C-alpha positions in Angstrom: -2.7 -139.5 159.8 -1.1 -136.1 159.7 -1.5 -134.0 156.6 1.3 -131.9 155.4 0.6 -129.0 153.0 3.4 -127.7 150.9 3.1 -124.0 150.0 4.4 -122.9 146.5 5.9 -119.5 146.2 5.0 -117.4 143.1 7.8 -115.2 141.6 7.2 -112.0 139.7 8.0 -112.5 136.0 11.5 -111.4 135.0 12.6 -110.8 138.6 15.5 -112.5 140.3 14.6 -115.4 142.5 14.6 -114.8 146.3 17.3 -116.1 148.5 16.6 -119.7 149.7 14.4 -119.8 152.8 15.1 -122.3 155.6 12.9 -125.3 155.5 9.9 -124.9 157.9 10.2 -126.8 161.1 8.2 -130.1 161.1 4.8 -129.7 162.7 4.6 -131.2 166.2 2.9 -134.6 166.3 -0.8 -134.4 167.1 -1.7 -136.0 170.5 -5.0 -137.6 170.1 -6.8 -138.3 173.4 -8.3 -141.8 173.8 -12.0 -141.9 173.3 -14.0 -141.4 176.6 -15.2 -144.6 178.1 -19.0 -145.1 178.2 -20.7 -144.2 181.5 -20.0 -146.9 184.1 -17.3 -148.6 182.1 -14.0 -149.1 184.0 -10.6 -148.9 182.3 -8.9 -152.3 182.2 -5.1 -152.8 182.0 -3.7 -155.0 179.3 -2.7 -157.8 181.7 -3.3 -159.1 185.2 -0.7 -161.4 186.8 -1.1 -163.4 190.0 2.2 -163.9 191.8 1.6 -167.6 191.9 0.1 -167.8 188.4 0.4 -171.1 186.6 -2.1 -170.6 183.8 -2.9 -167.7 181.3 -6.2 -166.9 179.6 -7.3 -164.1 177.3 -10.5 -162.5 178.7 -11.8 -159.8 176.4 -8.8 -157.5 175.6 -6.9 -158.6 178.8 -4.4 -161.3 179.4 -5.2 -162.8 182.8 -2.5 -165.0 184.5 -4.2 -166.8 187.3 -3.5 -169.3 190.0 -5.1 -172.7 189.2 -5.6 -175.3 191.9 -7.4 -178.6 192.1 -8.8 -180.1 195.3 -11.6 -182.0 197.0 -14.5 -179.8 196.0 -17.7 -180.2 194.0 -17.8 -177.0 192.0 -15.4 -174.5 190.3 -14.6 -171.6 192.6 -13.4 -168.2 191.6 -11.7 -165.9 194.0 -10.3 -162.4 193.4 -8.0 -160.6 195.8 -5.3 -157.9 195.6 -3.0 -160.7 194.3 -5.2 -161.4 191.4 -7.5 -164.3 190.3 -7.4 -167.7 191.9 -9.4 -170.6 190.5 -10.1 -173.9 192.3 -11.7 -176.9 190.6 -12.5 -180.5 191.4 -9.9 -183.0 190.4 -12.1 -184.4 187.6 -13.1 -181.1 185.9 -11.5 -180.6 182.4 -9.5 -177.5 181.9 -11.7 -176.6 179.0 -14.7 -176.5 181.3 -12.9 -174.2 183.7 -11.9 -171.8 180.9 -15.4 -171.8 179.5 -16.7 -170.7 182.9 -14.0 -167.9 183.0 -15.1 -166.7 179.6 -18.7 -166.7 180.7 -17.8 -164.8 183.8 -15.2 -162.5 182.2 -17.1 -159.3 182.9 -17.4 -160.1 186.5 -13.7 -161.3 186.8 -12.4 -158.1 185.1 -14.5 -155.9 187.3 -13.4 -157.6 190.5 -9.8 -157.5 189.4 -10.0 -153.7 188.8 -11.7 -153.2 192.2 -9.0 -155.3 193.9 -6.3 -153.2 192.2 -8.0 -150.0 193.3 -8.3 -151.4 196.8 -4.6 -152.3 196.9 -3.8 -148.7 196.0 -6.0 -147.3 198.8 -4.4 -149.7 201.3 -0.9 -148.6 200.1 -1.8 -145.0 200.6 -3.1 -145.7 204.1 0.2 -147.4 205.1 1.7 -145.8 208.2 5.3 -144.7 208.3 5.9 -145.1 212.0 7.8 -141.9 212.9 7.5 -138.7 214.9 4.5 -136.8 213.5 2.9 -139.7 211.7 -0.9 -139.6 211.6 -3.5 -142.4 211.2 -7.2 -143.1 211.8 -8.3 -143.8 215.4 -12.0 -144.5 216.1 -13.1 -142.3 213.3 -10.8 -139.4 214.1 -7.1 -138.8 213.5 -4.3 -139.5 215.9 -0.8 -138.0 215.7 2.3 -139.7 217.1 4.7 -137.5 219.1 8.0 -138.9 220.3 8.7 -137.5 223.8 12.2 -138.4 225.2 11.3 -137.0 228.6 9.7 -140.4 229.4 11.9 -143.1 230.9 13.4 -145.5 228.4 13.4 -148.5 230.7 9.7 -149.0 230.0 8.0 -147.3 227.1 5.1 -145.1 228.2 2.3 -143.6 226.2 0.1 -140.6 227.0 -3.1 -139.9 225.1 -4.1 -136.2 224.6 -7.6 -135.5 223.1 -7.9 -133.2 220.1 -7.6 -129.5 221.1 -10.3 -128.5 218.7 -12.8 -130.1 216.2 -11.1 -131.2 213.1 -7.6 -131.5 214.6 -5.9 -134.7 215.5 -5.5 -136.1 219.0 -2.0 -136.8 220.1 -0.3 -140.0 221.4 3.0 -139.2 223.2 5.4 -142.1 223.2 8.3 -142.3 225.6 10.9 -142.8 222.8 13.9 -140.9 221.7 13.7 -138.9 218.4 16.3 -141.3 217.0 14.1 -144.4 217.6 13.8 -146.7 214.6 10.6 -147.3 212.8 10.2 -150.8 214.3 10.4 -149.4 217.8 7.9 -146.7 217.2 5.5 -149.2 215.6 5.8 -151.7 218.4 5.2 -149.0 221.1 2.2 -147.5 219.2 0.6 -150.8 218.5 1.0 -152.0 222.0 -1.0 -149.0 223.1 -3.6 -149.5 220.3 -4.1 -153.1 221.2 -4.7 -152.2 224.8 -7.3 -149.7 223.8 -8.8 -152.2 221.4 -9.2 -154.9 223.9 -10.8 -152.6 226.5 -13.2 -151.2 223.9 -14.1 -154.6 222.5 -14.9 -155.9 226.0 -17.1 -152.9 226.7 -19.0 -153.4 223.4 -19.4 -157.1 223.9 -20.8 -156.6 227.4 -23.2 -154.0 225.9 -24.6 -156.1 223.2 -24.5 -159.7 224.6 -27.5 -159.1 226.9 -29.5 -157.6 224.1 -28.9 -160.7 222.0 -29.5 -163.1 224.8 -26.0 -164.7 224.6 -22.9 -165.0 226.8 -19.4 -165.1 225.5 -16.7 -167.0 227.3 -13.5 -165.3 226.2 -12.2 -162.4 224.1 -9.0 -162.6 222.2 -7.4 -160.2 219.8 -6.6 -161.2 216.2 -4.3 -159.7 213.6 -5.6 -161.7 210.7 -5.2 -160.2 207.3 -8.6 -161.1 205.8 -11.0 -161.5 208.8 -12.4 -158.9 211.2 -13.6 -161.5 213.7 -14.7 -165.0 214.4 -16.8 -166.9 217.0 -16.5 -170.5 218.3 -19.2 -172.8 219.6 -17.6 -172.6 223.0 -18.4 -168.9 223.2 -15.0 -167.5 222.5 -14.8 -164.4 220.4 -11.8 -163.2 218.3 -11.7 -159.6 217.1 -9.1 -158.0 214.9 -7.4 -155.3 216.8 -7.1 -153.1 213.7 -10.8 -152.3 214.1 -9.6 -149.6 216.5 -8.7 -147.6 213.3 -12.4 -147.5 212.3 -15.5 -145.7 213.4 -17.4 -147.1 216.4 -20.5 -148.1 214.3 -18.3 -150.4 212.3 -16.7 -151.9 215.4 -20.2 -152.5 216.8 -21.3 -154.2 213.6 -18.4 -156.8 213.9 -19.1 -157.3 217.6 -22.8 -157.9 216.9 -22.0 -160.1 213.9 -19.8 -162.4 216.0 -22.1 -162.5 219.0 -25.0 -163.5 216.7 -23.0 -166.5 215.6 -23.5 -167.8 219.1 -27.1 -168.3 218.0 -26.4 -169.5 214.5 -23.0 -170.7 213.3 -23.8 -169.8 209.7 -25.1 -166.9 207.6 -28.6 -168.2 207.2 -31.6 -165.8 207.1 -32.2 -166.6 210.8 -28.7 -165.4 211.5 -29.3 -162.1 209.8 -32.6 -161.7 211.6 -30.6 -161.9 214.9 -28.2 -159.2 213.7 -31.1 -157.0 212.6 -32.8 -157.3 215.9 -30.2 -154.9 217.4 -28.7 -153.3 214.3 -31.5 -152.6 211.7 -28.9 -150.8 209.5 -26.4 -153.6 209.5 -26.3 -153.7 205.7 -25.1 -150.1 205.5 -22.5 -150.8 208.3 -21.3 -153.9 206.5 -20.9 -152.0 203.3 -18.9 -149.2 205.0 -16.7 -151.9 206.6 -15.9 -153.4 203.2 -15.0 -150.0 201.8 -12.8 -148.9 204.7 -9.1 -148.7 204.1 -7.3 -149.9 207.2 -3.8 -148.6 207.7 -1.1 -151.2 206.9 2.0 -151.5 209.1 4.1 -154.0 207.2 
């Protein structure tokens, strides 16, 4: 609480009083900084709201509006994404039991929600505005788009120019007019990126498959929003073309991961032994992949 001190003026005895003085301006309000958080503690907002929320629960000092679903499952499942918290429960599980679990796991839930929000911010910052001069990550380096109207417009061409010096971006010249709309620039650039991705993935699959003692039957590109790759029992491999934005060691991890599934279609200890046989540092690569912010284009 602010303290105000009023000063009294003394007058000399028998002298005339002084002319009235203007009232002093009120003191500016004191701005009190919030106390510093203990080491390791993360600031939590007052509320979290899933876009498909149908239930609300107070966890600690936060209101968490979450998506609640019932289905054919045996246990309660908690999932946190950039949308927020989703909870799945068996049809017979009482709501009270679900909420008791959420209270028990509240620290984990709030930590994951904060991480998801930070992740969403990183992804938003990585979003590409497809225009002349735009830059984005390409195999661990930077690539700059340059619209070059000297190319024919009947079929969009693309010319790759390596970086002129270390620390400078490479250049991708697109045969588009400077007035091209963002969608046109995006489609032309992504067509080139997908072509490079498929060629690179095929080369890395052919490199690692003999080392793992497997043969893949087909390679397909994916644009899934949540998966880097998948493998089928018939030997077909799907890899997300956006891996082309990341460093080669992360691409290789995903390639080896999916090829290893041709030995074991699970994530058992035996599966990880296969991965480690060619990538002893697979845990570090996996961690780097989780932390990577891949450019968004939507």
